[in-house]
C-alpha positions as CSV (number, residue, x, y, z in Angstrom):
1,M,60.7,85.0,18.8
2,S,57.5,86.6,20.0
3,N,54.8,84.4,21.6
4,K,52.0,87.0,20.8
5,K,49.4,85.9,18.3
6,F,46.8,87.8,16.3
7,R,43.2,87.4,17.3
8,L,40.6,87.7,14.5
9,I,39.9,91.3,15.3
10,D,43.6,92.0,15.1
11,V,43.7,90.4,11.6
12,I,40.7,92.4,10.5
13,L,42.2,95.7,11.7
14,S,45.5,94.7,10.0
15,V,43.6,94.3,6.7
16,I,42.1,97.8,7.2
17,C,45.5,99.2,8.2
18,V,47.3,97.7,5.1
19,V,44.6,98.2,2.5
20,F,42.8,101.4,3.3
21,V,45.1,104.2,2.0
22,A,43.8,107.5,3.5
23,E,46.2,109.7,1.5
24,A,44.9,108.5,-1.9
25,A,41.2,109.1,-1.2
26,A,41.1,112.9,-2.0
27,P,43.0,112.9,-5.3
28,V,40.4,110.6,-6.9
29,A,37.7,113.2,-6.0
30,S,39.3,115.6,-8.4
31,I,37.6,113.8,-11.3
32,G,34.2,114.8,-10.1
33,N,31.0,112.8,-9.5
34,S,32.1,110.2,-12.0
35,Q,34.4,109.0,-9.2
36,F,31.4,107.1,-7.7
37,F,30.9,105.1,-10.9
38,W,34.6,104.2,-10.9
39,W,34.6,103.3,-7.1
40,I,31.5,101.1,-7.5
41,L,32.8,99.4,-10.7
42,M,36.2,98.7,-9.1
43,I,34.6,97.3,-5.9
44,I,32.7,94.8,-8.0
45,A,35.2,94.1,-10.8
46,F,38.4,94.3,-8.9
47,L,38.1,94.3,-5.1
48,L,35.7,91.4,-4.9
49,P,37.6,88.9,-7.3
50,Y,41.0,90.0,-5.9
51,G,39.8,89.5,-2.3
52,L,38.4,86.0,-3.2
53,I,41.6,85.0,-5.1
54,S,43.8,86.3,-2.3
55,S,41.8,84.3,0.3
56,E,42.3,81.1,-1.6
57,L,45.9,81.5,-2.4
58,G,46.7,83.0,1.0
59,T,45.3,80.0,2.8
60,A,46.6,77.4,0.4
61,Y,50.1,78.9,0.2
62,S,50.5,80.8,3.4
63,G,53.8,82.0,4.6
64,D,56.5,84.6,4.0
65,G,56.6,84.3,0.2
66,G,53.3,86.1,-0.5
67,I,52.6,86.8,-4.1
68,Y,56.2,85.8,-5.1
69,D,55.5,82.3,-3.8
70,W,52.2,82.1,-5.7
71,V,53.6,83.2,-9.0
72,S,56.9,81.2,-8.8
73,T,55.0,78.1,-7.8
74,A,52.7,78.5,-10.8
75,Y,55.5,79.4,-13.2
76,P,58.6,77.8,-11.7
77,K,60.8,77.8,-14.9
78,T,60.2,81.4,-15.8
79,K,61.4,84.8,-14.6
80,W,57.9,85.9,-13.5
81,G,58.4,85.1,-9.9
82,A,61.7,87.1,-9.8
83,R,60.0,90.0,-11.7
84,V,57.1,90.0,-9.2
85,S,59.5,90.1,-6.3
86,W,61.4,93.0,-7.8
87,Y,58.4,95.1,-8.7
88,Y,56.8,94.4,-5.3
89,F,60.0,95.3,-3.4
90,I,60.9,98.5,-5.3
91,N,57.4,99.9,-5.0
92,F,57.9,100.1,-1.2
93,P,60.8,102.6,-1.0
94,L,59.1,104.7,-3.7
95,W,55.9,104.8,-1.7
96,M,57.8,105.4,1.6
97,A,59.6,108.3,-0.1
98,S,56.3,109.8,-1.3
99,L,54.8,109.7,2.2
100,A,58.0,111.0,3.7
101,V,57.6,114.1,1.4
102,M,54.2,114.7,3.1
103,C,55.5,114.6,6.7
104,P,57.1,118.1,6.8
105,D,53.9,119.6,5.4
106,L,51.8,117.9,8.0
107,L,54.2,119.0,10.8
108,G,54.0,122.5,9.3
109,I,50.2,122.4,9.7
110,I,50.4,121.0,13.2
111,F,52.9,123.5,14.5
112,G,52.0,126.4,12.3
113,V,55.4,126.9,10.8
114,D,57.1,126.9,7.4
115,I,59.8,124.3,7.1
116,N,62.8,124.9,4.9
117,P,63.9,122.2,2.4
118,W,67.0,121.0,4.3
119,I,65.0,120.6,7.6
120,S,62.3,119.0,5.5
121,L,64.8,116.4,4.3
122,L,65.9,115.6,7.8
123,I,62.2,115.0,8.8
124,Q,61.8,112.8,5.8
125,L,64.8,110.7,6.7
126,A,63.6,110.4,10.3
127,F,60.2,109.1,9.0
128,I,62.0,106.5,6.8
129,W,64.3,105.2,9.5
130,I,61.8,105.0,12.3
131,I,59.8,102.7,10.0
132,T,62.8,100.8,9.0
133,L,63.9,100.1,12.6
134,I,60.4,99.1,13.7
135,A,60.2,96.7,10.7
136,C,63.2,94.8,12.3
137,Y,60.8,93.4,15.0
138,P,58.1,90.8,14.6
139,V,54.7,92.1,13.4
140,C,53.0,91.0,16.6
141,D,55.2,93.5,18.5
142,S,53.5,96.2,16.5
143,I,49.9,95.0,17.0
144,I,49.0,98.1,18.9
145,I,50.4,100.4,16.2
146,L,48.5,98.6,13.4
147,N,45.2,98.5,15.5
148,I,45.4,102.2,16.4
149,S,46.3,103.2,12.8
150,A,43.3,101.2,11.5
151,A,41.0,102.8,14.0
152,I,42.2,106.3,13.1
153,K,41.8,105.6,9.4
154,I,38.2,104.6,10.0
155,L,37.7,107.7,12.2
156,L,39.2,110.0,9.5
157,A,36.9,108.5,6.8
158,L,33.9,109.0,9.0
159,V,34.9,112.6,9.8
160,I,35.2,113.4,6.1
161,G,31.9,111.9,5.3
162,I,30.1,113.5,8.3
163,L,31.6,116.9,7.5
164,G,30.5,116.6,3.9
165,I,26.9,115.8,5.0
166,Y,26.9,118.7,7.5
167,F,28.2,121.1,4.8
168,V,25.5,120.0,2.3
169,V,22.8,120.4,4.9
170,Q,24.0,123.9,5.7
171,N,25.1,125.2,2.3
172,G,23.9,122.7,-0.3
173,F,26.2,120.9,-2.8
174,V,29.1,122.9,-4.1
175,N,29.4,120.8,-7.3
176,D,26.8,120.2,-10.0
177,M,24.9,117.1,-8.9
178,A,22.8,116.6,-12.0
179,P,22.4,112.9,-12.9
180,S,24.5,113.3,-16.0
181,T,27.6,114.2,-13.9
182,F,27.6,110.8,-12.3
183,L,28.1,109.1,-15.7
184,P,31.6,107.8,-16.3
185,S,34.1,110.2,-17.8
186,F,36.6,108.6,-20.2
187,D,39.0,111.6,-20.5
188,L,42.7,111.0,-19.8
189,G,42.5,112.8,-16.5
190,S,39.8,110.5,-15.2
191,L,41.3,107.3,-16.6
192,S,44.7,108.0,-15.0
193,Y,43.1,107.8,-11.6
194,I,41.7,104.3,-12.1
195,S,45.2,103.1,-10.9
196,V,44.7,105.1,-7.6
197,I,41.4,103.4,-7.0
198,I,42.8,100.0,-7.6
199,F,45.8,100.9,-5.5
200,N,43.4,101.7,-2.7
201,F,42.3,98.0,-2.7
202,L,45.6,96.3,-2.8
203,G,47.4,94.6,0.1
204,F,45.4,91.6,1.1
205,E,48.3,89.3,0.4
206,V,50.5,91.4,2.9
207,V,48.3,90.1,5.7
208,C,48.8,86.5,4.4
209,T,52.5,86.9,5.2
210,Y,51.5,87.4,8.8
211,A,50.2,83.8,8.9
212,D,52.8,82.6,11.4
213,S,51.7,85.3,13.8
214,M,48.0,84.3,13.7
215,Q,46.1,82.0,16.1
216,K,44.3,80.2,13.2
217,P,45.5,81.6,9.9
218,K,43.5,79.2,7.7
219,V,40.3,80.4,9.2
220,Q,41.3,84.0,10.1
221,I,42.7,85.0,6.7
222,P,39.5,84.6,4.6
223,Q,37.3,85.9,7.4
224,A,39.5,89.0,7.8
225,I,39.8,89.6,4.0
226,I,36.0,89.4,3.5
227,T,35.1,91.4,6.6
228,G,37.8,94.0,6.1
229,G,37.0,94.3,2.4
230,I,33.4,95.2,3.1
231,V,34.4,97.8,5.7
232,I,37.0,99.3,3.4
233,A,34.6,99.6,0.5
234,A,32.0,101.2,2.8
235,I,34.4,103.8,4.2
236,Y,35.9,104.6,0.8
237,L,32.5,105.4,-0.6
238,F,31.4,107.4,2.5
239,S,34.6,109.5,2.5
240,A,34.4,110.0,-1.3
241,F,30.8,111.3,-0.8
242,G,32.0,113.8,1.8
243,I,34.7,115.2,-0.4
244,G,32.7,115.1,-3.6
245,A,29.7,116.8,-2.0
246,A,31.5,119.7,-0.2
247,V,34.8,120.3,-2.0
248,P,34.9,122.1,-5.4
249,T,36.4,119.7,-7.9
250,N,38.7,122.3,-9.3
251,E,40.3,123.0,-5.9
252,I,41.5,119.4,-5.4
253,S,45.0,118.7,-6.7
254,V,47.0,115.5,-7.1
255,D,48.8,116.4,-3.9
256,S,45.5,116.9,-2.0
257,G,44.9,114.7,1.0
258,I,42.3,114.3,3.7
259,V,43.8,117.3,5.6
260,D,43.4,119.5,2.6
261,A,39.8,118.2,2.1
262,V,38.9,119.0,5.7
263,A,40.4,122.5,5.4
264,L,38.5,123.2,2.2
265,I,35.2,122.0,3.8
266,I,35.3,123.9,7.1
267,G,37.4,126.9,6.0
268,D,39.5,129.0,8.3
269,S,37.2,128.6,11.2
270,G,38.2,125.0,11.8
271,G,41.9,125.5,12.6
272,I,42.0,123.2,15.6
273,L,40.1,120.4,13.8
274,V,42.5,120.7,10.8
275,V,45.5,120.4,13.2
276,A,43.9,117.3,14.8
277,V,43.2,115.7,11.5
278,A,46.8,116.4,10.4
279,L,48.2,114.8,13.5
280,L,46.0,111.7,13.1
281,F,46.7,111.5,9.5
282,L,50.5,111.6,10.2
283,I,50.0,108.6,12.6
284,T,48.3,106.6,9.8
285,L,51.2,107.2,7.5
286,F,53.4,105.3,10.1
287,G,50.8,102.6,10.4
288,N,50.6,102.2,6.6
289,M,54.3,101.9,6.1
290,I,55.0,99.6,9.1
291,S,52.2,97.2,8.1
292,W,53.4,97.0,4.4
293,S,57.1,96.9,5.3
294,M,56.8,93.7,7.2
295,G,55.0,92.0,4.3
296,V,57.2,93.4,1.6
297,N,60.4,92.6,3.5
298,S,59.3,89.0,4.2
299,T,58.5,88.5,0.5
300,A,61.8,90.0,-0.6
301,A,63.8,87.9,1.8
302,Y,61.9,84.8,0.8
303,A,62.8,85.5,-2.9
304,A,66.4,86.2,-2.0
305,D,66.5,82.8,-0.3
306,K,65.4,81.3,-3.6
307,G,68.1,83.2,-5.5
308,D,65.6,85.6,-7.2
309,M,66.7,88.7,-5.2
310,P,70.1,89.9,-4.1
311,K,71.5,87.6,-1.4
312,L,72.1,90.5,1.0
313,W,68.3,90.9,1.2
314,S,67.9,87.5,2.8
315,K,70.0,88.5,5.8
316,R,68.0,88.0,9.0
317,W,68.5,89.2,12.6
318,K,69.6,86.3,14.7
319,R,67.7,87.8,17.7
320,N,64.3,87.3,16.1
321,D,64.8,86.0,12.5
322,M,63.4,89.2,11.0
323,P,64.6,90.1,7.4
324,I,66.7,93.1,8.2
325,G,68.6,92.9,4.9
326,S,65.6,93.8,2.8
327,A,64.4,96.3,5.5
328,F,67.7,98.3,5.4
329,A,67.8,98.1,1.6
330,S,64.3,99.7,1.5
331,G,65.4,102.4,4.0
332,I,68.6,103.2,2.0
333,L,66.7,103.4,-1.3
334,A,64.0,105.6,0.1
335,S,66.6,107.9,1.6
336,I,68.3,108.3,-1.7
337,I,65.0,109.0,-3.4
338,C,64.2,111.7,-0.9
339,A,67.7,113.3,-1.3
340,L,67.1,113.2,-5.1
341,G,63.7,114.9,-4.4
342,L,65.4,117.7,-2.6
343,V,67.6,118.3,-5.6
344,I,64.5,118.3,-7.9
345,E,62.7,120.7,-5.5
346,L,65.6,123.2,-5.5
347,I,65.9,123.1,-9.3
348,S,62.1,123.1,-9.9
349,P,60.1,124.4,-6.8
350,E,56.8,123.9,-8.6
351,S,57.4,120.1,-9.1
352,S,55.0,117.7,-7.5
353,L,57.3,115.3,-5.7
354,F,54.5,113.4,-3.9
355,W,52.7,112.6,-7.2
356,S,55.9,111.8,-9.1
357,F,57.1,109.3,-6.5
358,F,53.6,108.0,-5.7
359,A,52.7,107.4,-9.4
360,L,55.9,105.5,-10.0
361,N,55.2,103.4,-6.9
362,L,51.7,102.8,-8.4
363,V,53.1,101.5,-11.7
364,M,55.6,99.2,-10.0
365,L,53.1,97.8,-7.5
366,L,50.4,97.2,-10.2
367,L,53.0,95.4,-12.4
368,S,53.7,92.9,-9.6
369,Y,50.0,91.9,-9.5
370,I,49.5,91.2,-13.2
371,P,50.8,87.5,-13.0
372,V,48.9,86.8,-9.8
373,F,45.6,86.3,-11.6
374,P,46.7,83.8,-14.2
375,A,48.8,82.1,-11.5
376,F,45.5,81.5,-9.6
377,L,44.1,79.6,-12.6
378,K,47.3,77.7,-13.2
379,L,47.6,76.5,-9.6
380,R,43.9,75.4,-9.6
381,K,44.7,73.3,-12.7
382,N,48.2,72.0,-12.0
383,D,48.2,71.8,-8.2
384,P,44.7,70.6,-7.3
385,D,45.9,68.4,-4.4
386,T,47.2,71.3,-2.2
387,P,44.6,71.7,0.5
388,R,42.5,74.9,0.1
389,P,40.8,75.8,3.4
390,F,39.1,78.6,1.5
391,R,38.1,77.8,-2.1
392,V,36.7,80.4,-4.5
393,P,33.3,79.0,-5.6
394,G,32.7,78.2,-9.3
395,K,34.8,76.8,-12.1
396,G,35.4,77.1,-15.8
397,I,34.4,80.3,-17.5
398,F,33.3,81.9,-14.2
399,L,36.8,81.5,-12.7
400,R,38.5,82.8,-15.9
401,I,36.3,85.9,-15.8
402,L,37.0,86.3,-12.1
403,A,40.8,86.3,-12.8
404,Y,41.1,88.1,-16.2
405,V,38.8,91.0,-15.5
406,P,40.9,92.4,-12.6
407,M,44.1,91.6,-14.5
408,L,42.8,93.6,-17.6
409,L,41.8,96.5,-15.3
410,T,45.3,96.5,-13.8
411,I,47.0,96.6,-17.2
412,V,44.7,99.4,-18.4
413,S,45.3,101.4,-15.3
414,I,49.1,101.1,-15.7
415,F,48.8,102.3,-19.3
416,F,46.8,105.4,-18.4
417,T,49.1,106.2,-15.4
418,A,52.4,105.9,-17.2
419,I,51.9,106.6,-20.9
420,P,51.3,110.2,-22.2
421,L,48.6,110.1,-24.9
422,S,49.1,113.7,-25.9
423,M,52.3,115.5,-27.0
424,D,51.5,118.9,-25.6
425,T,54.1,120.4,-23.1
426,E,51.8,120.2,-20.1
427,T,51.0,116.5,-20.6
428,L,54.5,115.5,-21.3
429,S,55.9,117.3,-18.2
430,Y,53.2,115.5,-16.2
431,Y,53.7,112.0,-17.6
432,L,57.3,111.7,-18.9
433,P,58.9,111.5,-15.4
434,I,56.6,108.6,-14.6
435,T,57.2,106.9,-18.0
436,I,61.0,107.3,-17.9
437,G,61.1,106.3,-14.2
438,S,59.0,103.2,-14.9
439,V,61.2,102.1,-17.9
440,I,64.4,102.6,-15.9
441,T,63.1,100.7,-12.9
442,V,62.0,97.8,-15.1
443,I,65.4,97.7,-16.9
444,I,67.3,97.7,-13.6
445,G,65.1,94.8,-12.4
446,E,65.8,92.8,-15.6
447,I,69.6,93.4,-15.2
448,I,69.4,92.2,-11.6
449,I,67.3,89.2,-12.5
450,A,69.6,88.2,-15.4
451,S,72.7,88.5,-13.2
452,L,71.2,86.4,-10.5
453,R,70.0,83.8,-13.0
454,A,73.5,83.6,-14.5
455,K,75.0,83.2,-11.1
456,K,72.5,80.4,-10.2
457,K,73.4,78.6,-13.5
458,R,77.1,78.8,-12.8
459,K,76.5,77.5,-9.3
460,N,74.4,74.6,-10.6
461,K,77.1,73.6,-13.1
462,I,79.8,73.6,-10.4
463,N,77.6,71.4,-8.3
464,E,77.1,69.0,-11.2
465,V,80.8,68.8,-11.8
466,N,81.5,68.1,-8.2
């Protein structure tokens, strides 16, 4: 076991590394100036209450279980803990596959070459298995990776914001900046990106699973979540301004990322800067996945120990007690998804693999958070004696609003991400893969959970007879 321990600055940078999702910043800008309304609303109505709730639950119930532990403790006789563990786990290989799809494109920009689909698949698999192998070591062994990734993410956000300001000073705003354009847009295209904004704020509970690697987790967790949350909100708004001010809205696609935004802002003259941004962005993808993998794998292994996930996922490496069973399960699933992506690309070259995988990951991850908010209220009521080093101030109606508003926003965002509200061909081709994929993934989870529950009942009956 590693003797290294996170300092407060390490925990804060881990929060930024886990929560700030650089690849999701640009697509939100495609909805235009109303993105600022949605960013500010979600900071107030989602990020703030979610951060406070995570701080209380993460310090009261710290350890490897994460959100699975919170929900299963609040609802011990239901399947909700098992469902949360499944949704939380399966989102990760989907997300890893979506980022793996981006790697060949980034390498193509860095080296100025076109990469054929088969080489692209090999690059994707290399990305997946580098992350998987690193995840087999304690999180403290990766402090330098997480810290560098967090610093680069902040740097990239600042670069985008500064470039946007410079562009505006030189050329003026490229989009209509009339006050009316900042009013919220309630069209389907805009509402479907609420989930991306919420996704950009998720992950505080991942850092809570690092508690054993912290010097003073009961103190460091709330300090890091609050400080990191403020920094994250600020850099999101700054980078959103840079993109929204200097990049024409109609030129940003769902696959657009920070690299595309920089290229659009500075044009052909900024080749070296675009390459540098692509390289830095590629590094942040590794940091993102490494930081999340350790939290997700720990949660999955903890659930497997409790009989709510396949037993194989509880397998740990004797050398350092790391959950290699869930790590390798994620790596294998992500590899299969990328291989399936190659087949889809060969059949339909115009398909958006990144968005298809990413949107499905969004739905699964958001599903895992829905029970967390009522679990917070339930634990406050039914388990008041558990020490809470950090306690969300207030009670009664205030706490219910604090919990139910972000839960409602999560449900609404899932609806607009996965459900087609129009029957035209374009809408169906965009949403149906997400809808069908979500339904299939949920059904697979229910089958696995039912099988594990039946096995647990049989085992209990045998124990009673003996």
